[in-house]
C-alpha positions as CSV (number, residue, x, y, z in Angstrom):
1,M,-14.7,-28.0,-10.5
2,L,-16.9,-25.0,-9.6
3,W,-19.2,-25.8,-12.7
4,A,-19.7,-29.4,-11.5
5,L,-20.7,-28.1,-8.1
6,E,-22.8,-25.2,-9.4
7,V,-24.0,-26.7,-12.5
8,K,-24.6,-30.0,-12.1
9,K,-25.2,-29.9,-8.1
10,S,-22.6,-33.0,-7.5
11,D,-19.1,-33.6,-6.2
12,V,-15.9,-34.4,-7.6
13,E,-14.1,-35.9,-4.8
14,A,-16.9,-38.1,-4.4
15,M,-17.0,-39.5,-7.3
16,S,-15.4,-42.9,-9.6
17,R,-12.2,-42.2,-12.3
18,F,-15.6,-43.2,-14.8
19,E,-18.1,-41.1,-13.4
20,E,-15.8,-37.9,-13.5
21,K,-14.7,-38.8,-16.9
22,E,-17.7,-38.4,-18.0
23,L,-18.9,-35.7,-16.1
24,F,-15.7,-33.5,-17.9
25,K,-16.9,-35.0,-21.3
26,S,-20.1,-33.3,-20.6
27,Y,-18.2,-30.1,-19.4
28,M,-16.0,-30.6,-22.6
29,E,-19.1,-30.7,-25.0
30,D,-20.7,-27.3,-23.2
31,Y,-17.7,-25.8,-23.1
32,N,-16.8,-26.5,-27.0
33,T,-20.1,-24.9,-27.6
34,A,-20.6,-21.9,-26.0
35,T,-22.8,-23.1,-23.9
36,L,-22.3,-23.0,-20.5
37,P,-25.0,-20.8,-17.9
38,N,-22.3,-18.2,-16.8
39,K,-18.9,-16.7,-18.2
40,K,-17.4,-16.9,-14.9
41,F,-16.2,-21.0,-16.2
42,Y,-14.6,-20.1,-19.2
43,D,-12.3,-18.0,-17.4
44,L,-12.8,-18.2,-13.9
45,E,-9.6,-15.8,-13.7
46,A,-10.6,-13.0,-15.6
47,W,-14.1,-13.6,-14.1
48,E,-12.9,-12.9,-10.4
49,R,-10.9,-9.4,-11.9
50,E,-14.2,-8.3,-13.3
51,T,-15.9,-8.9,-10.6
52,A,-14.0,-7.1,-8.1
53,A,-13.4,-4.5,-10.2
54,T,-17.4,-3.7,-10.4
55,G,-17.5,-3.7,-6.9
56,G,-18.2,-8.0,-6.2
57,G,-21.4,-7.6,-7.4
58,G,-22.0,-11.3,-8.5
59,G,-22.2,-14.0,-6.9
60,G,-22.1,-15.3,-3.0
61,G,-25.3,-15.4,-2.0
62,G,-27.1,-13.8,0.2
63,G,-25.5,-13.3,3.4
64,G,-25.1,-10.0,4.1
65,G,-22.8,-7.8,6.7
66,G,-20.3,-5.5,5.6
67,G,-16.4,-6.7,5.9
68,G,-15.2,-6.4,2.5
69,G,-16.0,-9.6,1.6
70,E,-14.1,-12.8,0.6
71,R,-10.8,-12.4,-0.1
72,M,-10.3,-13.7,-3.6
73,V,-6.4,-13.0,-4.3
74,F,-3.8,-13.8,-1.5
75,N,-0.7,-11.8,-2.3
76,D,0.4,-11.2,1.5
77,E,4.0,-10.1,0.5
78,A,3.0,-7.0,-1.8
79,E,-0.2,-6.2,1.0
80,R,2.5,-6.2,3.6
81,K,4.7,-3.9,2.0
82,K,2.1,-1.4,1.2
83,E,0.9,-1.8,5.2
84,L,5.1,-1.1,6.3
85,L,5.1,1.9,3.7
86,A,1.5,3.5,4.9
87,E,3.2,2.8,8.3
88,R,6.3,5.2,7.8
89,Q,4.6,7.2,6.1
90,R,2.4,8.2,8.9
91,E,5.4,8.3,11.3
92,H,7.3,10.5,8.6
93,A,4.0,13.0,8.9
94,E,3.7,12.4,12.6
95,R,7.8,13.6,12.8
96,L,7.0,16.5,10.2
97,R,3.9,17.5,12.4
98,A,6.2,17.2,15.8
99,A,8.7,19.3,14.6
100,Y,6.6,21.9,13.2
101,E,4.9,22.0,16.8
102,E,8.2,22.6,18.3
103,L,9.3,25.4,15.9
104,Q,5.5,27.4,16.4
105,T,5.9,26.6,20.4
106,T,9.7,27.4,21.1
107,D,11.9,29.8,20.0
108,K,14.1,27.6,18.3
109,A,12.8,28.9,14.9
110,Q,13.8,32.3,15.8
111,A,17.5,30.8,17.0
112,M,17.7,28.9,13.8
113,R,17.1,32.2,12.0
114,E,19.7,34.1,13.9
115,Q,22.1,31.4,13.6
116,E,21.6,31.7,9.5
117,L,22.2,35.5,9.7
118,M,25.4,34.9,11.4
119,R,26.6,32.7,8.9
120,A,25.9,35.1,6.3
121,K,27.6,37.8,8.5
122,M,30.9,35.7,8.7
123,A,30.9,35.5,5.0
124,L,30.9,39.0,4.3
125,A,33.6,39.4,7.1
126,Y,35.5,36.5,5.2
127,R,35.2,38.1,1.7
128,T,35.5,41.4,2.9
129,G,38.8,40.4,4.9
130,D,37.7,41.1,8.5
131,Q,39.5,38.1,9.7
132,K,39.0,39.1,13.2
133,E,35.1,39.4,13.1
134,A,34.9,36.1,10.8
135,A,37.0,34.0,13.3
136,R,35.0,35.3,16.5
137,L,31.3,34.7,14.4
138,A,32.9,31.3,13.4
139,E,33.6,30.7,17.2
140,R,30.3,31.7,18.0
141,L,28.1,29.5,15.2
142,K,30.6,26.3,16.9
143,P,28.0,23.9,18.5
144,D,28.3,23.4,22.0
145,E,30.4,20.9,23.6
146,P,28.0,17.6,25.0
147,K,27.9,17.2,28.5
């Protein structure tokens, strides 16, 4: 019990059953009369959420350096999912950046524009009935055979 450690300065693990019951009676009296010294003794989870939301302000002793403090909630699966999602998003952004750079540094973008123009010409040739021109453009638009 947190209350026993912080307020009464006694270790529950080392007490006899009788002493533990007496300590609990004392706790219940303070709880029922609302005379506990801190809100955290009434609802520890709510108090932890509140302190986490406000930046962890109270408790924990001095100790100092950064590092984010002690973790209060251990939800490894959710954290792992977040990490995987962030990694996938980072990889996707990297692939997009690489593709954009490739388009900038090669003639690939120009070739894609020419191909789109040829498709439009082929569609126009089909609509106007020029089968010979449409077949020629279709043959030219066929993908190259792999080597």
